[in-house]
C-alpha positions in Angstrom: -19.8 -323.0 -28.1 -16.8 -324.1 -26.2 -16.6 -320.7 -24.4 -20.2 -321.0 -23.3 -19.5 -324.4 -21.7 -16.4 -323.1 -20.0 -18.3 -320.1 -18.7 -21.0 -322.4 -17.3 -18.4 -324.6 -15.7 -16.6 -321.6 -14.1 -19.8 -320.1 -12.8 -20.8 -323.6 -11.4 -17.5 -323.8 -9.5 -17.9 -320.2 -8.1 -21.5 -320.9 -7.0 -20.5 -324.2 -5.4 -17.7 -322.4 -3.4 -20.2 -319.6 -2.4 -22.8 -322.0 -1.2 -20.2 -324.1 0.6 -19.4 -320.9 2.6 -23.0 -320.6 3.7 -23.1 -324.2 4.6 -19.9 -324.1 6.7 -21.0 -320.9 8.4 -24.3 -322.4 9.3 -22.7 -325.6 10.7 -20.2 -323.5 12.7 -23.0 -321.5 14.3 -25.0 -324.6 15.3 -27.6 -324.4 12.6 -28.9 -327.8 11.3 -28.7 -327.9 7.5 -31.4 -330.3 6.1 -30.3 -330.1 2.5 -27.3 -328.8 0.6 -27.5 -328.8 -3.2 -25.5 -327.5 -6.1 -27.7 -326.6 -9.1 -31.4 -326.4 -9.6 -34.0 -328.8 -11.0 -34.3 -332.5 -10.8 -31.7 -334.4 -8.7 -28.9 -336.2 -10.6 -27.3 -337.6 -7.4 -28.1 -337.4 -3.7 -26.7 -338.8 -0.5 -27.8 -338.4 3.1 -25.1 -338.1 5.8 -26.3 -337.4 9.3 -29.1 -334.8 9.2 -28.0 -333.4 5.8 -29.0 -334.5 2.3 -26.4 -333.6 -0.3 -27.5 -333.4 -3.9 -26.3 -332.4 -7.3 -29.0 -331.1 -9.6 -29.4 -330.9 -13.4 -29.1 -327.2 -14.1 -25.8 -325.6 -12.9 -27.4 -322.2 -12.3 -27.3 -321.9 -8.6 -27.4 -323.7 -5.3 -29.5 -323.9 -2.2 -29.4 -324.9 1.4 -32.3 -325.6 3.7 -31.5 -324.6 7.3 -33.3 -324.9 10.6 -32.1 -323.2 13.8 -31.3 -325.6 16.6 -31.7 -324.4 20.3 -28.3 -324.7 22.0 
């Protein structure tokens, strides 16, 4: 059971770093990111800063980002 929890934690960290790469690349290219979340399902925590809503969700099985292109 402990190994399963450790595996979930490790995959969660890997997914968070992966999604952070998408987020930073979008910001660097001038794309507005409406939401950046780690996990899927109902929100456990969320905070809005600027145009972006950051959230942590219940199931640590992925991540998402909602982007809109901004004309420069």
